[in-house]
VOGU-3710 file (C-alpha; in Angstrom, 3 decimals, decimal comma):
1> xxxxxxxxxx> 5,087/51,025/68,290  7,800/50,164/65,827  7,413/50,904/62,136  8,618/48,820/59,135  11,776/50,236/57,669  11,733/51,458/54,076  14,144/48,701/53,010  11,950/45,971/54,474  8,889/47,550/52,903  10,583/47,580/49,478
11> xxxxxxxxxx> 11,627/43,951/49,909  8,096/42,920/50,851  6,629/44,754/47,886  9,175/43,210/45,534  8,529/39,752/46,929  4,780/40,198/46,651  5,171/41,378/43,076  7,323/38,378/42,217  4,789/35,986/43,759  1,965/37,631/41,838
21> xxxxxxxxxx> 4,006/37,417/38,606  4,835/33,740/39,143  1,219/32,920/39,956  0,061/34,819/36,881  2,582/32,952/34,751  1,394/29,638/36,221  -2,209/30,506/35,393  -1,328/31,671/31,881  0,588/28,483/31,113  -2,283/26,350/32,382
31> xxxxxxxxxx> -4,779/28,306/30,282  -2,694/28,351/27,096  -1,838/24,653/27,333  -5,202/23,401/28,523  -5,344/20,665/25,878  -1,633/19,829/25,853  0,868/17,876/27,928  2,480/20,204/30,462  6,158/20,700/31,060  9,011/18,782/29,483
41> xxxxxxxxxx> 7,850/15,159/29,492  10,037/12,608/27,741  9,667/8,877/27,204  12,111/6,752/29,174  15,052/5,661/27,037  13,604/7,255/23,891  14,451/10,497/22,132  10,810/11,589/22,239  9,498/14,820/23,745  5,788/14,805/24,571
51> xxxxxxxxxx> 5,569/18,178/26,324  3,426/20,638/24,389  1,685/17,933/22,333  -2,025/17,262/22,195  -3,186/13,734/23,111  -3,576/12,881/19,402  -0,081/14,174/18,598  1,383/12,303/21,564  -0,330/9,111/20,397  1,246/9,547/16,938
61> xxxxxxxxxx> 4,679/10,029/18,537  4,235/6,909/20,675  3,088/4,952/17,600  6,512/5,645/16,059  8,183/4,452/19,272  6,050/1,299/19,112  7,171/0,671/15,521  10,840/1,192/16,418  10,670/-1,179/19,387  8,762/-3,787/17,363
71> xxxxxxxxxx> 11,453/-3,807/14,677  14,469/-4,088/17,048  15,469/-7,766/17,506  15,838/-9,261/20,980  18,763/-11,600/21,605  17,636/-14,642/23,593  19,794/-17,176/25,432  18,119/-20,521/26,161  20,440/-22,646/28,289  23,493/-21,397/26,381
81> xxxxxxxxxx> 21,927/-21,487/22,911  21,323/-18,089/21,289  18,463/-17,096/19,050  16,644/-13,866/18,217  13,094/-12,645/17,898  11,438/-9,383/16,883  8,951/-7,962/19,399  6,379/-7,721/16,620  6,514/-11,540/16,359  5,508/-11,631/20,022
91> xxxxxxxxxx> 2,532/-9,351/19,398  4,192/-6,394/21,140  2,089/-3,280/21,669  2,593/-0,133/23,693  -0,284/0,859/25,952  -0,365/4,212/24,234  -3,643/5,291/25,757  -2,406/4,706/29,309  0,860/6,508/28,529  -0,913/9,498/27,009
101> xxxxxxxxxx> -3,286/9,656/29,991  -0,309/9,500/32,369  1,462/12,268/30,458  -1,630/14,470/30,475  -1,984/13,899/34,228  1,524/15,235/34,953  1,086/18,593/36,662  -2,704/18,179/36,830  -3,053/15,616/39,645  -3,826/16,604/43,218
111> xxxxxxxxxx> -4,766/19,925/44,723  -3,954/23,194/42,985  -1,069/23,718/45,400  0,383/20,324/44,374  0,031/21,246/40,726  1,796/24,574/41,342  4,697/22,860/43,131  5,023/20,389/40,214  5,069/23,207/37,691  7,586/25,213/39,686
121> xxxxxxxxxx> 9,819/22,192/40,164  9,788/21,328/36,439  10,472/24,759/35,007  14,073/23,723/34,365  13,836/19,935/34,641  12,415/17,019/32,656  9,805/14,514/33,754  10,270/10,954/32,474  7,376/8,767/31,398  7,785/5,010/31,785
131> xxxxxxxxxx> 7,104/2,732/28,833  4,015/0,567/29,280  3,484/-2,393/26,983  2,252/-5,935/26,578  2,817/-9,081/24,534  0,151/-11,252/22,944  -0,069/-14,544/24,845  -0,893/-16,683/21,807  1,932/-15,148/19,782  4,404/-15,750/22,635
141> xxxxxxxxxx> 3,297/-19,384/22,946  3,738/-19,918/19,198  7,304/-18,578/19,357  8,143/-20,636/22,465  6,773/-23,795/20,814  9,047/-23,157/17,838  12,035/-22,708/20,162  11,153/-25,975/21,916  11,869/-27,762/18,640  14,448/-25,562/16,875
151> xxxxxxxxxx> 16,557/-24,320/19,815  16,069/-26,640/22,774  15,961/-29,578/20,392  14,397/-32,085/22,753  10,676/-31,365/22,775  8,327/-33,833/24,437  6,505/-36,186/22,085  2,807/-35,890/22,931  1,889/-39,241/21,411  -0,649/-40,098/18,747
161> xxxxxxxxxx> -1,136/-42,126/15,576  1,025/-42,307/12,459  0,312/-44,155/9,216  2,674/-46,515/7,423  1,206/-47,208/4,022  -2,420/-47,739/4,985  -1,717/-49,165/8,462  -2,067/-47,004/11,586  0,871/-47,342/14,002  1,359/-45,986/17,537
171> xxxxxxxxxx> 3,481/-42,996/18,404  3,990/-43,320/22,152  4,587/-40,248/24,331  8,112/-39,430/25,466  9,321/-36,780/27,956  11,547/-33,922/26,871  12,537/-30,337/27,588  10,764/-27,101/26,796  11,229/-23,400/27,499  9,984/-22,562/30,980
181> xxxxxxxxxx> 6,687/-20,767/30,425  6,408/-19,386/33,959  8,675/-16,381/33,420  9,392/-16,270/29,667  6,713/-13,745/28,762  7,655/-11,300/31,516  11,370/-11,468/30,643  10,735/-10,921/26,933  8,482/-7,932/27,644  11,016/-6,396/30,026
191> xxxxxxxxxx> 13,727/-6,705/27,373  11,494/-5,150/24,709  10,840/-2,133/26,961  14,492/-1,788/28,004  16,285/0,785/25,802  19,604/-0,917/26,510  20,718/-3,929/24,462  20,205/-6,880/26,800  20,283/-10,643/26,445  17,073/-12,352/27,522
201> xxxxxxxxxx> 17,983/-15,440/29,522  15,326/-18,137/29,460  15,338/-21,435/31,324  14,191/-24,884/30,259  12,087/-27,259/32,244  11,198/-30,968/31,897  7,951/-31,614/30,050  5,899/-34,698/29,441  2,641/-35,599/27,763  -0,606/-36,284/29,614
211> xxxxxxxxxx> -1,290/-39,081/27,122  -0,612/-42,676/28,186  0,353/-45,679/26,074  -3,135/-47,041/26,635  -4,597/-43,850/25,170  -2,424/-44,245/22,082  -3,334/-47,923/21,651  -7,018/-47,036/21,826  -6,534/-44,316/19,195  -4,684/-46,769/16,911
221> xxxxxxxxxx> -7,605/-49,182/17,202  -10,056/-46,419/16,229  -7,860/-45,421/13,307  -7,847/-49,044/12,137  -11,631/-48,943/11,911  -11,521/-45,638/10,026  -9,144/-47,118/7,436  -10,834/-50,513/7,182  -12,537/-49,919/3,822  -13,545/-47,119/1,407
231> xxxxxxxxxx> -15,995/-44,387/2,425  -18,615/-42,848/0,134  -20,082/-39,351/0,292  -23,083/-38,616/-1,914  -24,846/-35,550/-3,279  -28,053/-36,076/-5,261  -27,160/-38,757/-7,841  -23,367/-38,429/-7,498  -21,220/-40,384/-5,057  -17,529/-39,764/-4,412
241> xxxxxxxxxx> -15,650/-42,743/-3,061  -12,625/-42,144/-0,879  -10,384/-45,211/-1,106  -8,351/-46,570/1,786  -5,242/-44,895/0,322  -7,089/-41,540/0,238  -8,209/-41,951/3,833  -4,742/-42,969/5,020  -3,106/-40,013/3,295  -5,498/-37,529/4,899
251> xxxxxxxxxx> -5,677/-39,022/8,433  -4,589/-36,659/11,210  -3,868/-37,195/14,877  -3,716/-34,368/17,417  -3,650/-34,175/21,198  -6,252/-31,788/22,603  -6,525/-31,398/26,386  -5,147/-34,845/27,096  -7,179/-36,657/24,416  -5,969/-38,122/21,111
261> xxxxxxxxxx> -8,341/-36,814/18,456  -8,497/-38,281/14,949  -9,579/-36,400/11,859  -8,896/-35,788/8,194  -6,803/-32,956/6,761  -9,179/-30,574/4,938  -6,505/-29,422/2,481  -5,760/-33,012/1,425  -9,479/-33,780/1,184  -9,902/-30,672/-0,974
271> xxxxxxxxxx> -7,148/-31,918/-3,279  -8,912/-35,263/-3,655  -12,127/-33,437/-4,567  -10,453/-31,099/-7,043  -10,796/-33,360/-10,073  -14,553/-33,697/-9,444  -15,392/-30,043/-8,832  -16,604/-29,418/-12,386  -19,052/-32,318/-12,072  -20,322/-31,357/-8,654
281> xxxxxxxxxx> -20,197/-27,595/-8,288  -22,260/-24,785/-9,735  -19,907/-21,854/-9,078  -21,404/-18,447/-8,317  -21,224/-15,902/-11,126  -20,077/-12,360/-10,430  -22,307/-9,479/-11,398  -20,705/-7,191/-13,961  -21,072/-3,797/-15,564  -21,665/-3,553/-19,290
291> xxxxxxxxxx> -21,973/-0,599/-21,643  -24,887/-0,163/-24,023  -24,270/2,861/-26,219  -23,260/5,425/-23,551  -25,289/3,901/-20,708  -24,159/1,419/-18,058  -26,253/-1,605/-17,156  -25,727/-4,112/-14,355  -25,680/-7,724/-15,503  -26,892/-9,620/-12,422
301> xxxxxxxxxx> -24,753/-12,256/-10,753  -26,047/-15,493/-9,306  -25,349/-17,662/-6,320  -23,886/-21,144/-6,605  -23,207/-24,390/-4,787  -19,626/-25,070/-3,751  -17,873/-28,012/-2,120  -16,706/-27,165/1,401  -13,425/-29,039/2,148  -13,644/-28,331/5,891
311> xxxxxxxxxx> -17,186/-29,662/6,155  -16,293/-32,562/3,857  -13,407/-33,578/6,129  -15,810/-33,615/9,099  -18,412/-35,581/7,132  -15,719/-38,040/6,094  -14,710/-38,588/9,733  -18,328/-39,195/10,737  -18,875/-41,669/7,894  -15,564/-43,491/8,549
321> xxxxxxxxxx> -16,592/-44,117/12,144  -20,083/-45,343/11,179  -21,218/-48,858/10,316  -22,548/-47,988/6,841  -19,432/-45,940/5,935  -21,645/-43,600/3,935  -22,434/-39,928/4,347  -23,679/-36,809/2,598  -21,294/-34,631/0,610  -21,742/-31,140/2,112
331> xxxxxxxxxx> -22,074/-28,057/-0,059  -22,106/-24,359/0,595  -25,517/-23,731/-0,922  -26,373/-20,271/-2,135  -22,705/-19,250/-2,122  -22,524/-15,553/-2,923  -20,333/-14,353/-5,788  -17,393/-12,089/-5,032  -19,260/-9,235/-6,748  -23,007/-9,172/-6,183
341> xxxxxxxxxx> -25,706/-7,382/-8,129  -26,355/-5,236/-5,062  -22,683/-4,277/-4,894  -22,715/-2,864/-8,419  -26,116/-1,215/-8,139  -24,901/0,595/-5,020  -22,076/2,189/-7,043  -24,571/4,403/-8,864  -22,649/4,218/-12,169  -25,165/5,210/-14,857
351> xxxxxxxxxx> -23,463/6,546/-17,982  -20,297/7,762/-19,664  -19,291/11,070/-18,086  -16,197/11,822/-20,148  -13,903/10,209/-22,686  -10,638/11,415/-24,190  -8,313/10,057/-26,875  -4,774/10,951/-27,942  -2,784/9,563/-30,860  0,736/8,281/-31,517
361> xxxxxxxxxx> 2,771/6,492/-34,185  2,569/2,727/-34,029  5,065/0,091/-33,204  7,408/1,898/-30,779  8,478/0,686/-27,339  6,399/3,447/-25,779  3,274/1,932/-27,355  3,920/-1,344/-25,535  4,288/0,633/-22,306  1,063/2,536/-22,969
371> xxxxxxxxxx> -0,861/-0,686/-23,530  0,525/-2,258/-20,366  -0,363/0,671/-18,121  -3,804/0,932/-19,730  -4,470/-2,752/-19,007  -3,509/-2,305/-15,346  -5,796/0,704/-14,879  -8,715/-0,722/-16,883  -11,862/-1,677/-14,941  -10,847/0,205/-11,777
381> xxxxxxxxxx> -13,612/1,467/-9,497  -13,068/4,716/-7,553  -15,700/5,136/-4,871  -17,232/8,468/-3,820  -14,700/10,456/-1,806  -11,834/8,151/-2,803  -8,599/9,313/-4,444  -7,040/7,494/-7,381  -3,349/7,927/-8,224  -1,828/6,362/-11,343
391> xxxxxxxxxx> 1,536/5,588/-9,719  -0,114/4,360/-6,528  -2,312/1,985/-8,532  0,128/0,820/-11,220  3,359/0,617/-9,245  6,888/0,674/-10,588  7,397/-0,009/-14,269  10,016/-2,764/-14,606  11,308/-5,093/-17,305  10,027/-8,032/-15,245
401> xxxxxxxxxx> 6,519/-6,671/-15,753  7,065/-6,296/-19,494  7,850/-2,577/-19,724  10,424/-1,445/-22,277  12,866/1,460/-22,561  11,760/4,678/-24,221  12,218/8,406/-23,873  11,769/10,229/-20,566  12,605/13,877/-19,835  15,386/13,942/-17,231
411> xxxxxxxxxx> 17,078/17,266/-16,417  15,923/18,776/-19,684  16,975/15,907/-21,906  15,107/12,973/-23,385  16,843/9,807/-22,239  15,715/6,171/-22,426  14,260/4,688/-19,239  12,180/1,606/-18,542  8,533/2,542/-18,908  9,248/5,712/-20,880
421> xxxxxxxxxx> 6,392/7,198/-22,862  3,609/6,412/-20,376  3,097/10,127/-19,840  0,804/9,995/-22,857  -1,515/7,833/-20,773  -1,307/10,439/-17,990  -2,231/13,233/-20,395  -5,122/11,235/-21,838  -6,467/10,390/-18,393  -5,944/13,938/-17,139
431> xxxxxxxxxx> -8,096/15,303/-19,952  -10,857/12,811/-19,137  -10,673/13,961/-15,487  -10,434/17,635/-16,456  -13,503/17,687/-18,713  -15,534/15,545/-16,306  -14,946/18,164/-13,607  -13,530/15,829/-10,967  -11,232/17,236/-8,289  -7,599/17,647/-9,358
441> xxxxxxxxxx> -5,483/16,358/-6,462  -2,107/16,594/-8,190  -0,771/16,813/-11,715  2,362/18,153/-13,372  2,594/19,266/-17,005  5,548/18,215/-19,164  8,726/20,287/-18,949  8,646/20,701/-22,736  5,634/21,199/-24,967  4,717/18,326/-27,286
451> xxxxxxxxxx> 2,202/19,103/-29,989  0,486/15,732/-29,629  -0,873/16,971/-26,261  -3,323/19,825/-25,576  -1,371/22,931/-24,637  -1,548/23,498/-20,871  -4,150/20,771/-20,305  -1,805/17,801/-20,025  0,198/15,841/-17,467  3,283/13,706/-17,075
461> xxxxxxxxxx> 4,144/10,867/-14,699  7,263/9,018/-13,698  8,095/6,594/-10,905  7,641/7,647/-8,097  7,056/11,306/-8,894  5,428/13,175/-10,477  2,056/11,587/-9,742  -1,314/12,089/-11,413  -4,190/11,793/-8,947  -7,818/12,855/-8,740
471> xxxxxxxxxx> -10,500/12,648/-6,071  -13,949/11,417/-6,914  -15,923/14,323/-5,456  -19,243/13,058/-6,810  -21,993/10,984/-5,207  -21,496/7,982/-7,507  -18,517/5,742/-8,110  -16,253/6,306/-11,114  -15,623/3,294/-13,335  -12,381/3,724/-15,300
481> xxxxxxxxxx> -12,166/1,961/-18,644  -9,256/2,114/-21,077  -9,167/1,282/-24,782  -6,353/1,392/-27,317  -5,303/0,690/-30,874  -1,856/0,616/-32,458  -2,074/4,397/-32,892  -4,356/5,688/-30,119  -5,081/5,513/-26,401  -8,480/6,261/-24,850
491> xxxxxxxxxx> -9,593/6,745/-21,222  -13,295/6,604/-20,361  -14,808/7,660/-17,027  -18,264/6,291/-16,256  -20,303/7,631/-13,345  -23,375/9,805/-12,930  -23,546/13,441/-14,025  -27,288/13,833/-14,538  -26,921/12,471/-18,053  -24,213/14,850/-19,335
501> xxxxxxxxxx> -21,674/13,150/-21,648  -18,503/14,727/-23,116  -16,240/13,012/-25,666  -12,976/14,560/-26,825  -9,675/13,931/-28,550  -6,533/15,778/-29,544  -5,278/15,376/-33,109  -3,156/17,482/-35,464  -2,432/19,997/-32,700  -6,094/20,699/-31,937
511> xxxxxxxxxx> -8,478/19,531/-29,212  -11,970/18,528/-30,295  -14,789/18,245/-27,741  -18,267/16,940/-28,418  -21,115/17,220/-25,931  -22,982/14,018/-26,717  -25,709/14,784/-24,172  -26,316/18,078/-22,335  -27,664/16,413/-19,215  -30,124/17,723/-16,663
521> xxxxxxxxxx> -30,217/20,788/-14,455  -27,925/19,307/-11,782  -25,208/18,193/-14,209  -21,665/19,402/-13,698  -20,627/21,432/-16,782  -17,007/22,257/-17,578  -15,511/24,884/-19,852  -11,903/26,063/-20,008  -9,583/28,630/-21,502  -5,876/28,631/-22,270
531> xxxxxxxxxx> -4,451/32,161/-22,231  -2,022/33,756/-24,635  1,593/32,662/-24,426  3,897/34,988/-22,474  7,425/35,028/-20,987  8,962/33,447/-24,095  12,425/31,896/-23,808  14,775/30,753/-26,532  16,744/27,510/-26,455  20,455/27,415/-25,816
541> xxxxxxxxxx> 22,972/25,207/-27,566  24,916/22,603/-25,623  28,015/21,065/-27,233  29,368/17,655/-26,315  32,761/16,361/-27,304  33,055/13,087/-29,226  36,570/12,205/-30,385  35,128/9,522/-32,672  33,686/12,188/-34,987  35,477/13,701/-37,952
551> xxxxxxxxxx> 36,555/17,314/-37,552  33,709/18,696/-39,639  31,152/16,117/-38,536  28,263/17,008/-36,192  25,446/15,010/-34,594  22,264/16,662/-33,357  21,274/14,668/-30,262  18,301/16,870/-29,380  16,448/19,392/-31,497  15,668/22,866/-30,090
561> xxxxxxxxxx> 12,291/24,307/-29,215  11,263/27,587/-27,556  9,601/27,883/-24,159  6,713/29,973/-22,851  4,090/30,266/-20,133  0,311/29,985/-20,328  -2,464/30,195/-17,752  -5,112/27,485/-17,862  -8,504/28,225/-16,290  -11,252/25,673/-15,705
571> xxxxxxxxxx> -14,809/26,808/-14,997  -17,164/24,276/-13,368  -20,858/25,119/-13,298  -23,020/23,027/-10,996  -26,384/23,642/-9,403  -26,567/27,230/-10,651  -23,169/28,213/-9,206  -19,815/28,413/-10,982  -16,363/27,949/-9,519  -13,058/28,768/-11,152
581> xxxxxxxxxx> -9,637/27,088/-10,980  -6,406/28,324/-12,567  -3,008/26,770/-13,200  0,139/28,501/-14,460  1,892/26,172/-16,893  5,532/26,916/-17,709  7,153/25,174/-20,670  10,941/25,299/-20,664  12,905/25,964/-23,798  14,320/22,680/-25,071
591> xxxxxxxxxx> 18,047/23,102/-25,533  19,720/21,916/-28,702  22,386/19,288/-28,008  25,142/18,997/-30,618  27,906/16,417/-30,627  31,182/17,639/-32,216  34,860/16,798/-32,411  36,722/18,010/-29,247  38,608/20,628/-31,244  35,308/22,227/-32,220
601> xxxxxxxxxx> 34,160/22,676/-28,628  33,613/26,329/-27,620  36,580/27,854/-25,779  38,736/24,801/-26,451  42,495/25,224/-26,831  42,844/21,971/-28,737  43,934/22,372/-32,338  42,055/20,470/-34,988  44,012/17,700/-36,725  44,740/17,804/-40,429
611> xxxxxxxxxx> 42,020/16,253/-42,592  42,605/12,556/-43,182  41,336/12,751/-46,765  42,648/14,504/-49,846  39,167/14,814/-51,320  38,078/18,307/-52,203  34,476/17,429/-51,276  33,414/18,625/-47,796  32,648/15,789/-45,325  29,030/14,947/-44,640
621> xxxxxxxxxx> 27,354/16,271/-41,508  25,342/13,650/-39,658  22,211/14,956/-37,973  20,165/12,785/-35,613  17,028/14,324/-34,176  15,785/12,719/-30,985  12,174/11,586/-31,318  9,654/13,195/-29,009  9,057/11,359/-25,767  7,226/11,711/-22,535
//
């Protein structure tokens, strides 16, 4: 009996150990990536790696691919004439769900032995996932119909009825050419899914109408009866007469499934009715919120009766084809207002929660900007759980929208920008949010301290950043109202806080808060502290050369101010529990900016010129202090 040699035994043991290690690694990978795409799976023709992603993450990645494909134009050749179309115009979509399912199935299909072989074979290789997509049939047809006219240039005439003056005339069908529908959709989809730039070649085919001359003649005869004399539509004691000219101007002719159908254009009919709307309609009235003292009441809306142009066009067609040539003017009875009483009652807005006011000198550009931004924000509703951002709601401040230039802090210096000064609105609104206890999503204090704002409890905004945003973390909606005078700006937040009402303002460097009503046991109560100043910094001096100045002349472009840090803490008590929030607010030292003659610049080698005057009086020094901004 032969025995296994030591070398063979060692080889067998080593091989067995390697197999066990590989199998263990296979099992570990499968366990660790149980909810992820296995291996290195990429999307064909796209720089997208799906391996290691969850199905949700893979779907997000494929959504970006879908957007990129949709926005890449396809070049189309129709019998030698070129045009272009974006896949999104064709209703292009990726079948993301099928692609994600296919990616998740890689390495998981078949028996465990098949899965192991796949894993082993893809340790150092990539698996490619085909793109799967579709086009919307109606969108494709709309594009092809446009190409029939604009590119092919010889579309078939379906036939119908035209009007010359008030006389209907025939439009007989004529054959033409159109894009071949049989393969157009498939070719366009293939090009959209192809990562290479390709030209989509489409064919044309003869096309003709199913309508005959006899069909057109019959339609002309019907149209003649429709336009024979005026038609009247009545509602209660009012009758609107549509003259022959009105009827002729609104007459339409369309071919639907081989039949010439007559009708009246609803938009033209609506225009004819426009001058009579005030006599005929009782428009619905929107419900609205009103304030009585500090409480909010809902002023009910009411339904109304409105003319329906679509239904009127149909009624007009029925009357025009009748012997009496009379019909009823249709209304939308009980038309709901845009804002119903139920809508506003569901908001749960009951009373003023907080109000804050800040003050400013009148008649500056910044005041115009403050009033504009206040008007845009006024009357905004923020539902429970919703987030409101000032920039997101207001948008960019531009001269076209009426905003003016005023001071904005940019890189430590106040410079004029369009919309400057609106940070005072941000500070005012932030204080209303702060003392109401709503969730602070994002805010940024000013770089410098301005005494017209509460120290530490203030905010700045600019387009697009920084933003001021809060989340309505209460059970009722928040109704934002703004008020202003020539010298003040006020933000009011109405909601429901179990009756608690806080009103505040900041004047002469001090914040004043008044609790108008304490509220009930479940009210949210806010108190705050601003710590002692620490980490003080002193301003530096920056010199700027101006050769237009006299040697001993100096302009102060920006006045200095020290900097410091404070810690702001807000305490919110609600339902017997109190939570605490803290913010570290750092105010930079505001550098002094002095404008001098070049020879007076520090470390300059330029010699100062001789004085140009023989006067023994020293020249005046001009000092210009930049007004506060932000």
